[in-house]
C-alpha positions in Angstrom: -16.8 -37.6 22.9 -18.7 -34.6 21.4 -17.3 -32.3 24.1 -13.8 -33.2 23.1 -14.7 -32.7 19.4 -16.2 -29.3 20.2 -13.1 -28.2 22.2 -10.8 -29.3 19.4 -12.9 -27.5 16.8 -12.9 -24.3 18.9 -9.1 -24.6 19.3 -8.7 -25.1 15.6 -10.8 -22.0 14.8 -8.9 -19.9 17.3 -5.5 -20.9 15.9 -6.5 -20.3 12.3 -8.1 -16.9 13.2 -4.8 -15.7 14.6 -2.8 -16.7 11.6 -5.3 -15.0 9.2 -4.3 -11.7 10.7 -0.6 -12.0 10.0 1.1 -8.8 9.0 2.7 -8.3 5.6 5.5 -5.8 5.1 6.3 -4.2 1.7 9.4 -2.4 0.6 7.8 0.4 -1.4 11.1 1.4 -3.0 11.0 -2.0 -4.9 7.5 -1.6 -6.3 7.5 -0.9 -10.0 4.8 1.1 -11.8 3.6 -2.0 -13.4 3.1 -3.6 -10.0 1.5 -0.5 -8.6 -1.2 -0.3 -11.3 -2.4 -3.9 -10.6 -1.8 -3.8 -6.8 -5.1 -4.5 -4.9 -4.1 -2.0 -2.2 -2.7 0.7 -4.6 -4.7 3.4 -2.7 -2.9 2.4 0.5 0.5 2.7 -1.2 -0.5 6.1 -2.7 -1.5 7.3 0.8 1.8 6.1 2.2 3.7 7.8 -0.7 1.8 11.1 0.1 2.7 10.9 3.7 6.3 10.0 3.0 6.9 12.9 0.7 4.8 15.4 2.6 6.7 14.5 5.7 10.0 15.2 3.9 8.7 18.6 3.0 7.4 19.2 6.6 3.8 19.5 5.4 1.3 18.2 7.9 -1.8 19.1 6.0 -3.7 16.4 4.0 -5.6 17.6 0.9 -8.0 14.6 0.5 -9.3 15.8 -2.9 -5.7 16.5 -4.1 -4.6 13.1 -2.9 -7.2 11.4 -5.2 -6.1 13.6 -8.1 -2.4 12.9 -7.5 -3.1 9.2 -7.2 -4.8 9.3 -10.6 -1.9 11.2 -12.1 0.5 8.7 -10.7 -1.5 5.8 -12.1 -1.7 7.4 -15.6 2.1 8.0 -15.5 2.8 4.5 -14.5 0.7 3.1 -17.4 3.2 4.7 -19.8 6.3 3.9 -17.6 5.7 0.4 -16.3 9.4 -0.5 -15.5 10.0 2.7 -13.4 10.0 2.3 -9.6 6.8 4.0 -8.3 8.9 6.1 -5.9 10.9 7.5 -8.8 7.6 8.1 -10.7 6.3 10.1 -7.7 9.5 12.1 -7.5 9.4 12.9 -11.2 5.7 13.8 -11.2 5.5 15.8 -8.0 9.0 17.3 -7.8 10.1 15.7 -4.6 13.2 13.7 -3.8 14.1 10.9 -1.4 
């Protein structure tokens, strides 16, 4: 009986471990500045925005210190413009367009 219980427990753990790694997709164009400031993964979104706009400009160089500075500028701008979409904020701040 304990062997069956152990197998059932292992099966349960394997099944829940697989569901815990489910992917989540986000439409960045719909994120407002207000949501961006409180987003737990805001740095990931900022990195994505940097890659998106640098890609549009054909720039393949990453300035890691500049990225942190631009992220802070974006956060500061978003505090005063909470209803603006974060992509529009990035365009306005950094002079890039979609």
